[in-house]
C-alpha positions as CSV (number, residue, x, y, z in Angstrom):
1,M,20.6,-46.8,94.9
2,F,22.3,-44.5,96.9
3,V,20.2,-44.9,100.4
4,D,21.3,-42.5,103.5
5,E,18.4,-43.1,105.9
6,V,16.8,-46.8,107.5
7,T,14.7,-47.2,110.9
8,L,14.6,-50.6,112.2
9,K,14.2,-52.6,114.7
10,V,17.6,-54.8,116.6
11,I,17.4,-57.7,118.8
12,A,20.2,-59.4,120.4
13,G,19.8,-63.1,121.0
14,S,18.6,-64.3,124.4
15,G,20.9,-66.1,126.7
16,G,20.4,-70.2,127.0
17,D,18.3,-71.4,129.3
18,G,19.8,-72.6,132.7
19,C,19.6,-76.8,133.2
20,T,17.8,-78.8,135.6
21,A,19.6,-81.9,136.3
22,F,20.5,-84.0,139.5
23,R,23.8,-86.5,140.1
24,R,23.0,-90.0,139.5
25,E,26.5,-92.6,140.3
26,K,26.4,-95.0,142.5
27,Y,27.2,-94.8,146.3
28,I,26.6,-91.1,146.4
29,A,22.9,-90.6,148.2
30,Y,20.8,-88.3,146.0
31,G,24.1,-86.8,144.0
32,G,23.2,-83.2,144.1
33,P,22.3,-80.5,141.6
34,Y,24.5,-81.0,138.2
35,G,22.3,-78.7,136.3
36,G,24.7,-76.0,133.8
37,N,24.7,-73.1,132.6
38,G,23.2,-71.5,129.6
39,G,25.6,-69.9,127.1
40,H,25.6,-65.7,126.4
41,G,22.7,-64.7,123.9
42,A,24.8,-62.6,120.3
43,D,25.3,-58.8,120.6
44,I,24.6,-56.4,117.8
45,I,27.5,-55.0,116.6
46,F,28.0,-52.2,114.1
47,K,31.4,-52.2,112.5
48,V,32.9,-49.8,109.5
49,D,33.5,-51.6,106.5
50,E,35.5,-48.7,104.3
51,G,34.0,-50.5,100.5
52,L,30.5,-49.4,101.5
53,H,28.7,-45.8,100.7
54,T,24.8,-46.6,101.3
55,L,22.8,-48.2,103.7
56,L,21.0,-50.3,100.7
57,D,21.9,-53.8,102.8
58,L,19.4,-52.8,105.3
59,R,17.0,-50.9,103.9
60,Y,14.5,-54.2,103.2
61,Q,15.7,-55.3,106.7
62,K,12.2,-55.0,109.6
63,E,14.3,-56.7,112.4
64,I,18.1,-57.5,113.2
65,K,18.1,-59.9,115.3
66,G,21.2,-62.2,117.0
67,D,20.9,-65.8,118.0
68,K,19.5,-67.5,121.1
69,G,22.7,-69.1,123.1
70,E,23.2,-72.4,123.6
71,N,21.3,-74.4,126.5
72,G,22.5,-75.3,129.9
73,K,22.8,-78.9,130.0
74,G,23.3,-82.1,132.7
75,K,26.5,-82.7,134.1
76,N,27.8,-79.1,134.9
77,Q,28.2,-78.5,130.8
78,H,27.5,-75.4,130.6
79,G,26.4,-73.9,127.2
80,K,28.2,-72.1,124.3
81,G,27.9,-68.3,124.1
82,R,27.2,-67.4,120.3
83,D,29.1,-64.8,118.4
84,P,28.4,-61.3,118.1
85,L,26.2,-60.3,115.1
86,V,28.7,-58.1,113.1
87,I,26.5,-56.1,110.9
88,K,28.5,-54.0,108.4
89,V,27.9,-49.9,107.3
90,P,29.4,-47.5,105.9
91,Q,32.5,-44.8,107.3
92,G,30.3,-41.8,108.9
93,T,27.1,-43.9,109.3
94,V,25.7,-42.6,112.7
95,V,22.8,-44.9,115.2
96,T,20.4,-43.3,117.5
97,D,17.8,-44.6,119.5
98,L,14.5,-43.9,118.7
99,D,12.8,-44.5,121.6
100,T,14.9,-42.0,124.1
101,G,16.3,-39.7,121.3
102,F,20.0,-40.5,122.3
103,I,23.1,-40.7,119.6
104,I,23.9,-44.8,120.2
105,A,27.4,-44.2,118.1
106,D,28.7,-42.2,115.1
107,L,30.8,-44.7,113.7
108,K,33.1,-42.2,111.8
109,N,36.9,-43.5,112.3
110,K,37.9,-45.9,109.4
111,E,38.0,-49.1,112.8
112,D,34.5,-47.8,114.4
113,E,32.8,-50.6,116.0
114,A,29.9,-50.1,118.3
115,L,27.7,-52.6,120.4
116,I,24.4,-51.1,119.5
117,A,22.3,-54.2,121.3
118,K,23.5,-56.7,124.1
119,G,23.0,-59.7,123.8
120,G,21.3,-61.7,127.3
121,R,23.2,-63.4,129.8
122,G,22.7,-67.4,130.1
123,G,20.1,-68.6,133.0
124,R,21.9,-70.2,135.8
125,G,21.4,-73.8,136.0
126,N,20.5,-75.4,139.4
127,T,23.9,-76.4,140.6
128,A,24.0,-72.6,141.0
129,F,21.2,-72.0,144.0
130,K,22.8,-75.0,145.6
131,T,23.5,-73.8,149.7
132,Q,23.3,-74.5,152.5
133,T,19.9,-74.9,153.4
134,N,18.4,-75.3,149.9
135,T,21.4,-78.3,149.5
136,A,19.0,-79.6,146.3
137,P,17.4,-76.8,144.4
138,N,15.1,-78.2,141.8
139,F,14.9,-75.3,139.8
140,S,16.5,-73.0,137.1
141,E,16.7,-69.9,135.5
142,N,15.9,-69.0,132.0
143,G,18.4,-67.1,129.7
144,E,17.8,-63.7,130.3
145,P,16.0,-61.9,127.4
146,G,18.4,-59.8,125.0
147,E,18.1,-56.5,124.6
148,I,15.6,-54.9,121.5
149,R,15.8,-51.4,120.2
150,N,14.2,-49.4,117.9
151,I,17.0,-47.5,115.7
152,K,17.2,-44.6,113.0
153,V,20.4,-46.0,111.2
154,E,21.7,-42.3,109.6
155,L,24.8,-42.2,106.8
156,K,26.1,-38.4,107.1
157,L,28.6,-38.5,104.4
158,L,32.5,-37.6,105.7
159,A,33.1,-34.3,103.3
160,D,36.3,-32.0,103.7
161,V,33.8,-29.6,101.8
162,G,30.3,-28.9,100.7
163,L,28.8,-27.5,97.8
164,V,25.8,-25.9,98.5
165,G,23.8,-23.3,96.7
166,L,20.4,-23.1,94.1
167,P,19.8,-25.4,91.7
168,S,21.7,-25.1,88.2
169,V,24.1,-23.0,89.8
170,G,27.3,-24.5,89.0
171,K,28.0,-26.9,92.0
172,S,27.7,-30.3,89.4
173,T,30.2,-28.5,86.7
174,I,32.8,-27.2,90.0
175,I,33.1,-31.0,91.0
176,S,33.0,-32.6,87.5
177,K,36.4,-29.7,87.0
178,V,38.2,-30.2,89.7
179,S,38.1,-34.2,90.3
180,K,37.4,-37.0,88.7
181,A,33.5,-37.3,89.7
182,K,31.3,-37.7,87.0
183,P,27.8,-35.9,87.9
184,K,25.0,-35.5,85.9
185,I,24.4,-31.9,83.8
186,A,22.0,-30.9,82.0
187,E,20.1,-27.2,82.2
188,Y,17.0,-28.1,84.2
189,H,17.0,-28.1,88.4
190,F,17.3,-31.5,90.2
191,T,19.3,-33.1,87.5
192,T,21.9,-34.1,90.7
193,L,19.4,-36.5,92.7
194,K,22.2,-37.7,95.3
195,P,25.4,-36.8,96.9
196,N,28.5,-36.6,94.6
197,L,32.3,-37.1,95.9
198,G,35.0,-36.0,94.1
199,V,38.7,-36.0,95.5
200,V,40.6,-33.3,94.6
201,R,44.2,-32.2,94.2
202,A,45.8,-28.7,95.0
203,T,48.6,-27.6,92.9
204,D,50.9,-28.1,96.0
205,G,50.2,-32.4,96.0
206,K,47.5,-32.2,98.9
207,T,44.3,-33.7,98.2
208,F,40.8,-33.6,100.0
209,V,37.0,-34.3,99.5
210,M,34.7,-32.4,98.1
211,A,31.2,-32.7,98.2
212,D,28.4,-32.4,95.5
213,L,24.7,-32.0,96.7
214,P,21.3,-31.6,95.2
215,G,20.2,-27.6,94.6
216,L,18.6,-26.6,98.3
217,I,15.1,-24.3,97.1
218,E,13.5,-22.4,100.5
219,G,11.5,-24.9,102.7
220,A,14.5,-27.4,101.5
221,S,15.4,-27.7,106.2
222,K,10.9,-28.5,106.2
223,G,10.8,-31.2,103.0
224,E,10.1,-29.3,100.2
225,G,12.1,-30.2,96.7
226,L,15.0,-32.9,97.6
227,G,14.3,-31.3,101.7
228,D,16.3,-32.0,104.4
229,R,17.4,-35.6,103.2
230,F,20.4,-34.0,101.9
231,L,20.8,-31.1,104.1
232,R,22.5,-33.8,106.3
233,H,25.2,-34.4,105.1
234,I,26.4,-31.3,104.8
235,E,26.7,-31.6,108.9
236,R,30.4,-33.1,108.6
237,T,31.9,-30.8,106.5
238,R,34.0,-28.4,107.5
239,V,34.6,-26.2,104.5
240,I,31.2,-24.8,103.5
241,L,31.3,-23.4,99.3
242,H,28.4,-21.6,98.4
243,V,28.3,-21.6,95.2
244,I,25.9,-18.5,93.6
245,D,24.8,-17.5,90.0
246,M,26.4,-13.9,90.3
247,A,24.7,-13.2,86.4
248,G,21.5,-14.0,87.9
249,S,21.0,-15.9,84.4
250,E,17.1,-17.1,85.9
251,G,16.2,-13.9,86.5
252,R,17.2,-14.0,90.0
253,N,18.8,-11.3,92.6
254,P,22.4,-13.1,93.9
255,Y,22.1,-11.0,97.2
256,E,18.7,-12.6,97.7
257,D,20.2,-16.5,96.9
258,Y,22.6,-16.2,99.5
259,I,20.2,-15.1,102.7
260,L,17.7,-17.7,100.9
261,I,20.1,-20.6,101.4
262,N,21.9,-19.1,104.5
263,K,18.5,-19.6,106.4
264,E,18.0,-23.2,104.9
265,L,21.0,-23.9,106.6
266,E,20.3,-22.1,109.9
267,E,16.7,-23.5,110.2
268,F,17.9,-27.2,109.9
269,N,20.9,-26.8,111.8
270,K,22.4,-23.6,113.5
271,R,25.8,-24.7,113.8
272,L,26.3,-25.2,110.2
273,L,26.7,-21.0,110.3
274,N,29.5,-21.5,111.8
275,K,31.4,-23.2,109.9
276,P,34.3,-21.3,107.6
277,M,32.0,-20.7,104.5
278,V,34.0,-19.8,101.2
279,I,31.7,-18.2,98.7
280,V,32.1,-19.2,94.7
281,A,30.7,-16.2,92.7
282,N,29.9,-18.5,89.5
283,K,29.1,-17.3,85.5
284,M,31.2,-14.4,85.7
285,D,31.4,-13.7,82.3
286,L,27.8,-13.5,81.5
287,K,25.6,-9.7,81.6
288,N,25.4,-7.8,84.3
289,A,27.8,-10.6,86.9
290,K,30.7,-7.9,87.2
291,N,28.5,-5.6,88.4
292,N,25.8,-8.1,90.9
293,L,29.3,-8.8,92.3
294,E,30.4,-5.2,93.0
295,E,26.9,-4.8,94.5
296,F,27.1,-8.2,96.4
297,K,30.4,-7.1,98.3
298,K,28.9,-4.4,99.8
299,K,26.3,-6.6,101.5
300,V,28.9,-9.1,102.2
301,P,32.3,-7.5,103.4
302,D,33.3,-10.3,105.6
303,K,33.1,-13.3,103.3
304,K,36.0,-14.9,100.7
305,I,34.6,-14.3,97.7
306,F,36.4,-16.0,94.4
307,E,35.1,-15.2,90.7
308,V,35.9,-18.2,88.4
309,T,33.6,-19.7,85.4
310,A,33.1,-22.9,86.1
311,Q,32.5,-23.9,82.6
312,T,35.8,-22.6,81.3
313,N,37.8,-23.8,84.3
314,S,38.5,-20.1,85.4
315,G,39.3,-19.0,88.8
316,L,38.6,-23.1,90.1
317,T,42.8,-23.2,90.3
318,E,42.7,-21.0,93.1
319,V,39.6,-21.8,94.5
320,I,41.5,-24.9,95.4
321,D,44.4,-24.1,96.4
322,Y,42.9,-21.7,99.1
323,L,40.3,-24.1,100.4
324,S,43.1,-26.6,100.9
325,N,45.4,-23.9,102.9
326,L,42.3,-23.3,104.5
327,L,41.2,-27.2,105.4
328,D,45.0,-27.0,107.1
329,S,44.5,-24.4,109.6
330,L,41.4,-26.2,110.8
331,E,40.8,-28.3,113.9
332,E,38.1,-31.2,113.9
333,E,35.2,-30.4,115.6
334,N,32.4,-33.8,116.9
335,L,29.3,-33.4,115.1
336,Y,27.6,-34.1,118.7
337,D,27.8,-32.6,121.8
338,D,28.7,-35.2,124.2
339,D,24.7,-35.1,125.7
340,A,23.8,-35.9,123.2
341,F,25.0,-39.7,123.5
342,E,22.8,-42.1,125.6
343,S,26.7,-43.4,127.2
344,H,27.3,-39.4,129.3
345,V,24.6,-38.8,132.2
346,L,25.2,-35.7,133.4
347,Y,22.9,-36.0,136.7
348,K,22.9,-38.8,139.0
349,F,18.9,-39.0,140.1
350,K,17.1,-41.5,142.8
351,E,16.7,-44.6,141.6
352,E,13.2,-45.0,140.3
353,K,10.4,-47.6,141.6
354,P,11.4,-51.2,139.4
355,F,7.5,-51.3,138.9
356,T,3.9,-49.8,138.6
357,I,0.2,-50.3,139.2
358,E,-2.3,-49.8,137.3
359,K,-6.0,-50.8,138.0
360,D,-7.6,-52.2,134.6
361,G,-11.2,-52.5,135.2
362,K,-11.2,-55.1,138.5
363,D,-8.0,-56.6,138.1
364,F,-4.5,-55.1,138.6
365,V,-2.3,-54.3,136.0
366,V,1.9,-54.2,136.9
367,K,4.6,-53.6,134.5
368,G,8.6,-52.2,135.2
369,E,11.8,-53.5,132.9
370,K,13.1,-55.2,135.9
371,I,9.6,-57.2,137.1
372,E,9.1,-57.7,133.3
373,K,12.7,-59.5,132.8
374,L,12.4,-61.6,136.1
375,F,8.6,-63.1,135.0
376,K,10.9,-64.2,131.4
377,M,13.9,-66.0,133.3
378,T,12.0,-68.0,135.7
379,K,11.1,-71.3,135.3
380,F,7.6,-72.2,136.9
381,T,8.2,-74.9,138.6
382,D,6.8,-75.6,142.2
383,E,9.7,-74.1,143.6
384,G,10.4,-71.8,140.6
385,I,6.9,-70.1,141.4
386,A,7.8,-69.6,145.4
387,R,11.1,-68.3,144.5
388,F,9.0,-66.1,141.9
389,S,6.9,-64.7,145.1
390,K,9.6,-64.2,147.0
391,K,11.2,-61.7,144.8
392,L,8.0,-60.1,144.4
393,R,7.8,-59.2,147.5
394,Q,10.8,-58.4,148.2
395,M,10.7,-55.4,145.6
396,G,7.4,-54.3,147.4
397,I,5.1,-55.6,145.2
398,D,3.3,-57.6,147.6
399,D,2.2,-53.9,149.4
400,E,1.5,-52.0,146.8
401,L,-1.3,-54.1,145.7
402,E,-2.8,-54.4,150.1
403,K,-2.6,-50.3,150.1
404,M,-4.5,-50.3,146.5
405,G,-7.1,-52.6,147.9
406,A,-6.7,-56.0,146.5
407,E,-8.4,-58.8,148.0
408,S,-7.6,-61.9,148.1
409,G,-8.5,-64.1,144.6
410,D,-8.1,-60.7,142.5
411,M,-6.6,-61.1,139.5
412,V,-2.9,-59.7,138.9
413,K,-1.6,-59.4,135.6
414,I,2.3,-59.4,134.5
415,L,3.0,-59.1,130.1
416,D,0.4,-61.5,128.9
417,F,-0.2,-63.9,132.0
418,Y,-2.6,-63.8,134.9
419,F,-2.2,-64.7,138.8
420,E,-4.1,-64.7,141.4
421,Y,-3.5,-63.1,143.9
422,H,-3.4,-64.1,148.1
423,K,-2.6,-62.4,151.0
């Protein structure tokens, strides 16, 4: 089964918890803190596997979760960090963060791999909190939560030349004649239900990859027919081979077919029309084909047009040799602009306040990634609570609550937990 798009949640491993422990040795008064740090949680990495050609392995996974780091132990023993969880994906995979819309990774090369979700650092043991004023801290940290992302994983096939056109114009016949690909061929629309790839060899021995895509119809860019499900695969192709039934054997006008397909390509992605386009006038052995071609050339004078009859292999050798030479002259282009990736920051904005406070009836609800992470990493022992309260004051939460009219005894909510506010 060919699967080229999945959505799922990835949850990197949380860091291991730090340990609260003390030395117990003869002749050493109190002994001092002796708790180790937790280990790093597992990162989630996507890596290209050339043997894969579909996202089928990910289709039924609603979430992928990394292992938690090992907890710290007494005697200053640090917990073990977890190895990354490596997910194998096909070459040409694009990973997008659904919450931000930014692209996390475009895995287009054979050895590519990308960090999709970062594991949490291990919590510090009480030894790490020892200071001159607090020589025996009685608290430690929980591990940092692993990064959580909702992602879309798309496969955009890597092909040098992409065949486009309306159904039944001869695309599958062409790729079956010029390569060893064996697409289904029949006299009805939408015979091709998935992209077919074939390696094509020119007369000088050079090779390139051709993709036969399911037929497009009017409204394909909006989901009609097989819709935009397969249009994504034309985005990576370096040259578009536009196949037209020049005989109009199904009662259509060849020029109107040409305009219709170009319109669908433009509506899906305007950059597609900037790619080199070669036109194949197919079914030239049929009645009216010659007359239609003469009229077509008058309306489309700026495109390279080849006359072929794919059924008998007539004219295809010239097409393949021309494509091979054209590909040699083209530079590789990037599928996305730099600002589409989350790692490219165009402007540096002033850091926003790390929390927000909202009223919910009589209660005050505190939200914010920084404060929620601090909460999750706090062990609520007596000293842990005191440290947590101090951090809140330093962040300005107490001052903000007072400005909003909070009184002693009011309830403050962080995540699903409630605290009593005291001035």
